[in-house]
N, C-alpha and C positions, 0 to 999 in steps of 0.2 A: 557754756563757754567755748565749745567748738565753733558754734554758729557765730558768736560774737567776734571771735578771732578771724573768721572766715569774712565778714562783712568789714572788719577793719583793713583785713588785706585787700579787698576788693576796692575799697576807699583809696588805699595807698597806691595801688596799681593805675587806678584813673588819675590819680594826682600826678603820679610820676611823669606823665606825658608832657607836663608842662614844666617839670624841673629843669633849672639850669645846670648844665654840666659842671658849672665850676663852683656848685655849692659845697662839694666834698671832693678830697682826695681818694683816689681808688683805694690806697693803703688804709684809710680810715673807714671805708665802707666794708673792706674785707675783715678788718679787725672786729667789727661788730658781730661777724658771723663766725668768729673764732677761727680766721684764717689769715693768712698774709698774702700780700700782692707784691710782685715784683717782676724783674726783667733781666735779661741778658744785656751785657754792655761789652764793647770792645773799645779799642783805642780811641774811638771818637769822642768818648766822653770827656777826654782832655782838651779836645779842640774847639768845642763848641758851648759856650757858657749858658745859652738859652736851652740847650738839649740837657747840659749837666742839672739845671734848675728843674726842668721838667722831671727827669727821674728822680732828683732828690725829694721832690714834693710828693710824687705819687708811689715811690717804691719804698718797701721796708726790707727787702731781701734782694740780693743782687747774684746772678750767675755769670761769671766771666765767660764770655762765649769762647774763647780759645786759650786765653793766656796760661790755664792750668794743664792744658793738654801736653802730653808727651812731645808732640814735634815742635811746640814752642818753648818748652823747658829744656829738652835734651837737645841741643843745637848739634846739627850734623850726626846726630845719634852717637855722640862722643862725649860731649861736656855739658854741664848743667849751666843754664843762664837764666838767672831768676829776675832779670830787670824788669820784664813785662809782669810776672805773676807778682812781684813784691809791690809793683806801683798799684795795681789793681786792688790788692789785698790793703794797703795802706790807705787808699782812696776810701774804700768801704769802710773801715775802721773810723777814720777821721769823720765821715759824715753819719757815723751810728747805724750803719745798715749791717744786717745779717748777711753772711755770705755762704754760698754754696761752692763746693769744689766739683768742677766738671773737667775731665772725667779721668779716673785713675786708671782703671783697665779698659782700654778701648782699641781694640784689635786694628781699626783703620787707621787710627793715629800712629800705629807702632809698625806697619807694613814694612817700610822701608829698613828699619832697625833689624826685623827679623831676617830679612833677606842679606843684610850686609855684617850682622854681628856673629862672629864664631866664639860665642861666650855661653856662661851659665845663665840661660834665660830666667829660670825660676828665681836664682839669687839676684840677678839684676833688677827684676821686677819688684822682689822683696826690698831691695835698697831703695828704689824709687818712691815706693809707698812710704816707708820709713821717713825718708828725707821730706817728702811733701806734708806728710802729716804733723811731724815734729816742727817745721818751719811755720806752717800755717795752723797753728793749735787753736785760733779762734774760729775756724770754718765749723759751722754747726751741722752741715749736711753735706755728705760726699756721695756723689755718683760713684760709687765703688765699681760697679760694672755698667758698661754701657753697650748696649745692642749685642747681647749675648745669646738672644733667644731666636730659635729657627724650628719650624715644624719639621724639618727633615734632620734635626740635629740628634746628638746622643739621648737617649730616652724619651726622644720626642720633644726635646726643647732646648738642648744645650748646643750652641752652633759650633760647628766643627772648623772654626776659624785659626788664625796663626797662634792665638794665645793657648787654644786647645791643643793645637799640635806641638807646641813647643813645651808646655808645662803639664798637660795630661787632664784627665777626666776630673780631678778633685780640686783644681784650682779656686773653685768657687768657695768651698769650704775652708780651704787652706787661708785665703786671702782675707776672708771674713773673719776668721779667727784671730789672725795678725791685727787686723783692724781694731776688734774689740779689746786687744790688750794695748794698742797704741792710743786709741781714743775711745775709751769706754762709753762716753756719754753723747758722742756724735751720732746723728742719724745716718744710716747707711742705706744705700738706694740702688736698686737696679733700673736703670733708665732705658725704656724702650719706645721704638717707634711703633705706634698701634693707633687704630681709630675705631670709630663707632659704625663702621661702614658694612653694606650688606653684599659683600662679594667673598669669594671662596678663600682668597689669600688672608684677608683680614679675619675671617672666622677661624681659620686654622691657627693664626697667629694668636688670637685671643685664648683659644683652646690650649695651646703651648705655654703661654704665660700662666695661666691657671695650673698646668701640670708642674710647671717650676715653682710656683707658690706652695702647692702640695708637697713637692720634695723638699724645699726649704724647711718647712713646719716639721715634717716627719724626721728629718735629718738633725733638727734643732740648730739650724744655721741661721744666726741672728742678724737677719735683714730685716728692716723694719719697713720698707715703703718700695711701692712700684711707681716709677716715674712714666707718666704718660707724654710722649712726645707729641704734642698736638698740632702738627704741621697739617692743617685741615684742608682736605681734597674736596669740599662741598660743591665745588663746581662741576666735578665730574663723577662724585659718589654719592649714592643716596644714604641717608641716615637712618641706622636701624635702632631705634629707640628701645624696643623691646630687649633685643640682645645686649646692647649696650647696658642698660641698667641691670640685667642679669649678671653681665661681667663684673660691675662695680659692687653689687650685692655680694657676689661669690668672693672677691677679694676682701670685703669687710669682714664676711663669715670666717674666712681663713686667718683673720686677725692682723691683716696688712692694711697700712695706710696707703693713699694715693696722692702724688703731686701732679697737677698740670705742670708740666715743665717747660714745654717749647711752643706756646701758642703763637700761631700766625696763621695766615691764609695762603695757600699754595695751588698752582694749578698748572698742567702740562703747557709748555711753552707754545706748542701748536694749536691749542685751543682757541678758537675765535671768541672774543668776548662780545657779548650783547648785553644791552640794557637791562634785559628782563633778568639776566644773570645775578644781578646785585641782590633783588629780592629773594632769590632762590638761596642764594649763600646766607644771606641775613636771617632767613627762616629757619635754616639747618644749624647755623651757628648758635642761634638763640635757644633752641631745642636741647643742643648738646650741653651748653652750659647749665641751663635751668636742671636738667635732668642729672648732670653730674654733680653739681653742688648740693644737691639734696643730701647726698650722704655725708654723715658725720665724720668719716673717714679721710674725706678730702680737705687736706690742710693747707695747701698753698696753690695759687694761680700765679704762674710766671710766664710771661709773655717773651716771645723770641725777638726782641727788639722794640722799642717804645714809639718809634716814629719812622715812617716810610723810608726817609732818606738814608738811615742806617739799618734798614731791614734787610736780614739774610734772604729772605723770600724775594724781596725786590731785586736783588742781584741775580736771582735765578728767573724769574717771571716778571720782569719789568713791564710788560704791556698790561698786565692785569693791575698791577699796584698803581700804574700811571692813571689808569681808568678808573679804578676803585680805591681800595685800601687794603694793605697787606699787614699792618701792624696797628698799635692803638690810636695813634695820632696822625694826622695828616703832616706834611712838612712845615705848615703854617703854625702848628701847634694846638689846632683844634681836633676834637674827637672825630675819628674815623669810624667805620664801620666796626671794628672790634671793640674799640673804646665805648661806643654808645651801647653795644649789647651788653659789655661787662659793667657798664655804670648802672644800667636800668637793672640787670640781673642782681647785682650786688646790694642795689638800693632797697631791695624789697625784703628786708630783714624778718618781718613777721611771717612772711609766708613760709620761710625755711627756719624759723628759730629752732623748732625741735628738729633739726636733721636727723635722719634716721640712718 
């Protein structure tokens, strides 16, 4: 049986080279692998009908890029403004899409407030969580904590940022328990910028994330998922397959699910772009996708922008995106570098049908 499956998989791999990329939508290919495919969106979704149709066809889950963040909701750090968050929420509901809440506790989004507010930080953050969760009860997955891990942090993982300094070391347990009361069925995520790279910083970051997961499990803190912000640095960083798969396996063994939450291509602005770089990035990206999606605890693939025109990475690294591709589609709507690799990997269902 194993030999037969291997032969079938090989035939499909060969056939896939000639498959037209318009045969299936990415959300349908992901569904066959028991996953969801989605994207972040911002206000551009309302202004461009072609882009809106592209997102609607290919995505089953949406992450508002900025509309749910503190800086967008709490205007001037004084009063609540739900115009933007209400609009994107209703758009997702109207189009039958699942929605992720990004992000409730995010220190970078709250820095100005911490500097200016002489108030009860702990109570204000609790009020914010209560208001957001009750108003958007249809959100199925919340980035409850965003970028809280540091190898130099408390106990080797908890970043000593503004939230830590204002609320204290126990805030992760405190706000997780609050969320379980407010929204017992929603998925709770710790969303972190991490990658599969073979350098000291990312090695220590992966180690710190695993220490956090061990702590959460030992303390019975009911976080479901680790979100991997996959802003891929494959132009400048080598891919460490062995160490990355070991990290994914340890997350699974600890009982946590994984989401690829913010997939795009990025590179330092000062890096000179050569034609040969495209092949290198493509090879490393393909390996990353294949090796990560092997694991049955990987539930979602969410890209950080569906088209170059609206890509966050393009805003920062325009030269790379102009030459190649930062998101799933080129501006003309055809598949780009990420899109082609995603399509190919998601198409090969029999190879990964028994994801381990």
